[in-house]
MARTI-466819 format. One record per residue (C-alpha): x, y, z. Coordinates in steps of 0.25 Angstrom, whole numbers, plus 5000, padded with zeros to 4 digits. Layout:
+------+-------+------+
: east : north :   up :
+------+-------+------+
:    X :     Y :    Z :
...
+------+-------+------+
This chain:
+------+-------+------+
: east : north :   up :
+------+-------+------+
: 5000 :  5000 : 5000 :
: 5011 :  5010 : 5004 :
: 5019 :  5007 : 4991 :
: 5006 :  5009 : 4983 :
: 5003 :  5022 : 4990 :
: 5018 :  5027 : 4987 :
: 5017 :  5024 : 4973 :
: 5004 :  5031 : 4971 :
: 5007 :  5043 : 4979 :
: 5018 :  5053 : 4974 :
: 5023 :  5060 : 4962 :
: 5013 :  5065 : 4952 :
: 5023 :  5071 : 4943 :
: 5031 :  5058 : 4943 :
: 5022 :  5052 : 4934 :
: 5024 :  5038 : 4926 :
: 5013 :  5038 : 4916 :
: 5008 :  5026 : 4909 :
: 4999 :  5030 : 4897 :
: 4991 :  5018 : 4891 :
: 4981 :  5018 : 4880 :
: 4968 :  5011 : 4884 :
: 4955 :  5010 : 4878 :
: 4950 :  5021 : 4887 :
: 4961 :  5030 : 4883 :
: 4975 :  5035 : 4887 :
: 4978 :  5035 : 4902 :
: 4990 :  5040 : 4910 :
: 4993 :  5034 : 4924 :
: 5002 :  5039 : 4935 :
: 5004 :  5031 : 4947 :
: 5012 :  5042 : 4954 :
: 5001 :  5053 : 4953 :
: 4990 :  5043 : 4954 :
: 4983 :  5047 : 4941 :
: 4978 :  5040 : 4929 :
: 4974 :  5050 : 4918 :
: 4968 :  5050 : 4904 :
: 4966 :  5061 : 4893 :
: 4957 :  5072 : 4898 :
: 4945 :  5078 : 4891 :
: 4945 :  5082 : 4877 :
: 4942 :  5097 : 4881 :
: 4951 :  5099 : 4893 :
: 4962 :  5089 : 4890 :
: 4970 :  5085 : 4902 :
: 4972 :  5072 : 4909 :
: 4960 :  5065 : 4915 :
: 4961 :  5058 : 4929 :
: 4955 :  5044 : 4927 :
: 4961 :  5038 : 4940 :
: 4968 :  5042 : 4953 :
: 4976 :  5032 : 4961 :
: 4972 :  5032 : 4976 :
: 4982 :  5039 : 4985 :
: 4989 :  5046 : 4974 :
: 4994 :  5061 : 4973 :
: 4982 :  5063 : 4963 :
: 4972 :  5058 : 4973 :
: 4978 :  5066 : 4984 :
: 4977 :  5078 : 4975 :
: 4962 :  5076 : 4973 :
: 4962 :  5072 : 4958 :
: 4950 :  5065 : 4953 :
: 4946 :  5056 : 4942 :
: 4941 :  5064 : 4931 :
: 4950 :  5076 : 4933 :
: 4957 :  5081 : 4921 :
: 4971 :  5087 : 4923 :
: 4974 :  5099 : 4914 :
: 4987 :  5104 : 4920 :
: 4999 :  5098 : 4928 :
: 5007 :  5110 : 4935 :
: 5002 :  5120 : 4924 :
: 5005 :  5111 : 4912 :
: 4992 :  5109 : 4904 :
: 4988 :  5094 : 4901 :
: 4980 :  5093 : 4889 :
: 4983 :  5078 : 4886 :
: 4986 :  5065 : 4893 :
: 5000 :  5066 : 4887 :
: 5002 :  5080 : 4892 :
: 4998 :  5075 : 4906 :
: 5008 :  5064 : 4905 :
: 5020 :  5072 : 4899 :
: 5018 :  5084 : 4909 :
: 5018 :  5074 : 4921 :
: 5030 :  5067 : 4916 :
: 5038 :  5080 : 4914 :
: 5035 :  5083 : 4929 :
: 5041 :  5070 : 4934 :
: 5049 :  5072 : 4947 :
: 5048 :  5087 : 4945 :
: 5036 :  5090 : 4954 :
: 5030 :  5086 : 4967 :
: 5017 :  5092 : 4964 :
: 5008 :  5093 : 4952 :
: 4997 :  5104 : 4950 :
: 4985 :  5099 : 4942 :
: 4974 :  5107 : 4935 :
: 4962 :  5098 : 4932 :
: 4948 :  5098 : 4928 :
: 4938 :  5091 : 4938 :
: 4923 :  5091 : 4934 :
: 4925 :  5103 : 4925 :
: 4933 :  5112 : 4935 :
: 4947 :  5115 : 4935 :
: 4955 :  5110 : 4948 :
: 4969 :  5110 : 4953 :
: 4976 :  5099 : 4960 :
: 4990 :  5097 : 4966 :
: 4997 :  5084 : 4966 :
: 5007 :  5082 : 4977 :
: 5017 :  5072 : 4971 :
: 5028 :  5071 : 4981 :
: 5032 :  5060 : 4990 :
: 5023 :  5061 : 5002 :
: 5033 :  5053 : 5011 :
: 5044 :  5063 : 5008 :
: 5036 :  5075 : 5010 :
: 5030 :  5071 : 5023 :
: 5043 :  5068 : 5029 :
: 5052 :  5079 : 5022 :
: 5043 :  5089 : 5016 :
: 5050 :  5086 : 5003 :
: 5041 :  5085 : 4990 :
: 5048 :  5074 : 4981 :
: 5043 :  5064 : 4971 :
: 5039 :  5051 : 4977 :
: 5047 :  5039 : 4971 :
: 5041 :  5032 : 4959 :
: 5036 :  5018 : 4959 :
: 5048 :  5008 : 4960 :
: 5049 :  4993 : 4960 :
: 5063 :  4990 : 4966 :
: 5061 :  4976 : 4972 :
: 5065 :  4974 : 4986 :
: 5073 :  4986 : 4988 :
: 5065 :  4997 : 4996 :
: 5061 :  5009 : 4989 :
: 5068 :  5018 : 4999 :
: 5081 :  5011 : 4997 :
: 5080 :  5010 : 4982 :
: 5079 :  5025 : 4981 :
: 5089 :  5028 : 4991 :
: 5099 :  5020 : 4984 :
: 5096 :  5027 : 4971 :
: 5098 :  5040 : 4977 :
: 5111 :  5036 : 4983 :
: 5116 :  5031 : 4970 :
: 5113 :  5044 : 4963 :
: 5121 :  5051 : 4974 :
: 5133 :  5041 : 4973 :
: 5133 :  5044 : 4958 :
: 5134 :  5059 : 4961 :
: 5146 :  5056 : 4970 :
: 5154 :  5051 : 4958 :
: 5152 :  5064 : 4951 :
: 5146 :  5068 : 4937 :
: 5141 :  5081 : 4930 :
: 5133 :  5091 : 4938 :
: 5120 :  5087 : 4931 :
: 5122 :  5072 : 4933 :
: 5125 :  5075 : 4948 :
: 5113 :  5084 : 4949 :
: 5104 :  5073 : 4943 :
: 5109 :  5062 : 4952 :
: 5107 :  5071 : 4964 :
: 5093 :  5074 : 4960 :
: 5090 :  5059 : 4957 :
: 5096 :  5055 : 4971 :
: 5087 :  5065 : 4978 :
: 5075 :  5059 : 4971 :
: 5078 :  5045 : 4974 :
: 5082 :  5049 : 4989 :
: 5068 :  5056 : 4990 :
: 5062 :  5043 : 4984 :
: 5069 :  5035 : 4996 :
: 5064 :  5045 : 5006 :
: 5050 :  5043 : 5001 :
: 5050 :  5029 : 5006 :
: 5058 :  5032 : 5019 :
: 5055 :  5047 : 5021 :
: 5060 :  5047 : 5036 :
: 5075 :  5044 : 5031 :
: 5083 :  5056 : 5035 :
: 5095 :  5050 : 5028 :
: 5089 :  5050 : 5014 :
: 5084 :  5064 : 5016 :
: 5098 :  5068 : 5020 :
: 5104 :  5062 : 5008 :
: 5094 :  5070 : 4999 :
: 5098 :  5083 : 5006 :
: 5113 :  5079 : 5004 :
: 5110 :  5077 : 4989 :
: 5103 :  5091 : 4988 :
: 5115 :  5097 : 4995 :
: 5125 :  5090 : 4985 :
: 5116 :  5095 : 4973 :
: 5117 :  5109 : 4979 :
: 5132 :  5108 : 4979 :
: 5132 :  5103 : 4965 :
: 5123 :  5114 : 4960 :
: 5132 :  5124 : 4966 :
: 5144 :  5118 : 4959 :
: 5136 :  5120 : 4946 :
: 5132 :  5134 : 4949 :
: 5118 :  5131 : 4952 :
: 5117 :  5139 : 4965 :
: 5102 :  5142 : 4965 :
: 5099 :  5127 : 4964 :
: 5110 :  5123 : 4973 :
: 5103 :  5132 : 4984 :
: 5090 :  5125 : 4982 :
: 5097 :  5111 : 4984 :
: 5104 :  5116 : 4996 :
: 5090 :  5121 : 5001 :
: 5084 :  5107 : 4999 :
: 5096 :  5100 : 5006 :
: 5095 :  5110 : 5018 :
: 5080 :  5108 : 5019 :
: 5081 :  5093 : 5019 :
: 5093 :  5093 : 5029 :
: 5084 :  5101 : 5038 :
: 5073 :  5091 : 5037 :
: 5082 :  5080 : 5040 :
: 5086 :  5087 : 5053 :
: 5072 :  5086 : 5058 :
: 5071 :  5071 : 5056 :
: 5075 :  5060 : 5065 :
: 5089 :  5058 : 5060 :
: 5101 :  5051 : 5065 :
: 5112 :  5060 : 5072 :
: 5121 :  5058 : 5060 :
: 5110 :  5063 : 5050 :
: 5107 :  5075 : 5059 :
: 5122 :  5079 : 5059 :
: 5122 :  5077 : 5044 :
: 5110 :  5086 : 5042 :
: 5117 :  5097 : 5051 :
: 5130 :  5096 : 5043 :
: 5122 :  5097 : 5030 :
: 5114 :  5109 : 5034 :
: 5127 :  5116 : 5037 :
: 5132 :  5113 : 5023 :
: 5120 :  5118 : 5017 :
: 5121 :  5131 : 5025 :
: 5136 :  5133 : 5022 :
: 5135 :  5130 : 5007 :
: 5122 :  5139 : 5005 :
: 5129 :  5150 : 5013 :
: 5141 :  5149 : 5004 :
: 5132 :  5153 : 4992 :
: 5129 :  5167 : 4999 :
: 5137 :  5179 : 4996 :
: 5149 :  5180 : 5006 :
: 5142 :  5191 : 5014 :
: 5130 :  5183 : 5016 :
: 5136 :  5170 : 5020 :
: 5133 :  5166 : 5034 :
: 5122 :  5177 : 5035 :
: 5110 :  5167 : 5034 :
: 5112 :  5155 : 5043 :
: 5103 :  5143 : 5039 :
: 5093 :  5139 : 5050 :
: 5097 :  5127 : 5057 :
: 5110 :  5124 : 5050 :
: 5120 :  5130 : 5060 :
: 5131 :  5121 : 5066 :
: 5125 :  5113 : 5078 :
: 5111 :  5117 : 5075 :
: 5103 :  5104 : 5079 :
: 5092 :  5099 : 5069 :
: 5078 :  5102 : 5072 :
: 5070 :  5092 : 5080 :
: 5067 :  5079 : 5074 :
: 5054 :  5075 : 5069 :
: 5048 :  5061 : 5067 :
+------+-------+------+
């Protein structure tokens, strides 16, 4: 039951469509959004909802059989093919999807939340849930953890800027997949934060200062969240050390006259982590 619920809930924009020609017409099915759609009416076009899976993001968003989807995030949908193409183009690029639809002759808006509910509940991070996977006896947590670590190990052997950046992004994706199955694992969260940190340094070396600052921010935010969890003493020491590194490297980006003028809250040497939460 749990596995079935995890497969149905999740990422609307991470759509795997199977389009079949049947006697009744053409249909597109999406197990991740929980929708089965067909071509809309001849006058309005769009994609008509013909089935909604129980417990899916589509059901939670309040979609109904008979709804005709006219737009996805502002992109017009006139044909079933456009619905499929737009959704595929959004793959792994969004954790929410805004829909404009017709219901019983009236225009309606709907918002699909397509992120991992497990990760969001524990870390308040909106990330795509893992896709369906059949990996035999190996646990899904361990499977994705190893895939993430493999990408990081490949980066340690070097490569071009784009190659290393791509590996880092893949590693983060796989590690969040692992966190989906064991959301309380602080060690995995720390590994994700470390990867953001390394990507920030990589961007700085390539002259992408603004993007580097964004990655530093992601790393610092995740380190701070880790400090509020039940973690081992070693993990908490690592968190404090990493927060110091983030502060130091960000301060180094400021003009000399401003360096040291804006201390980062909670990152001074010896500052204890915030009280642990369950």
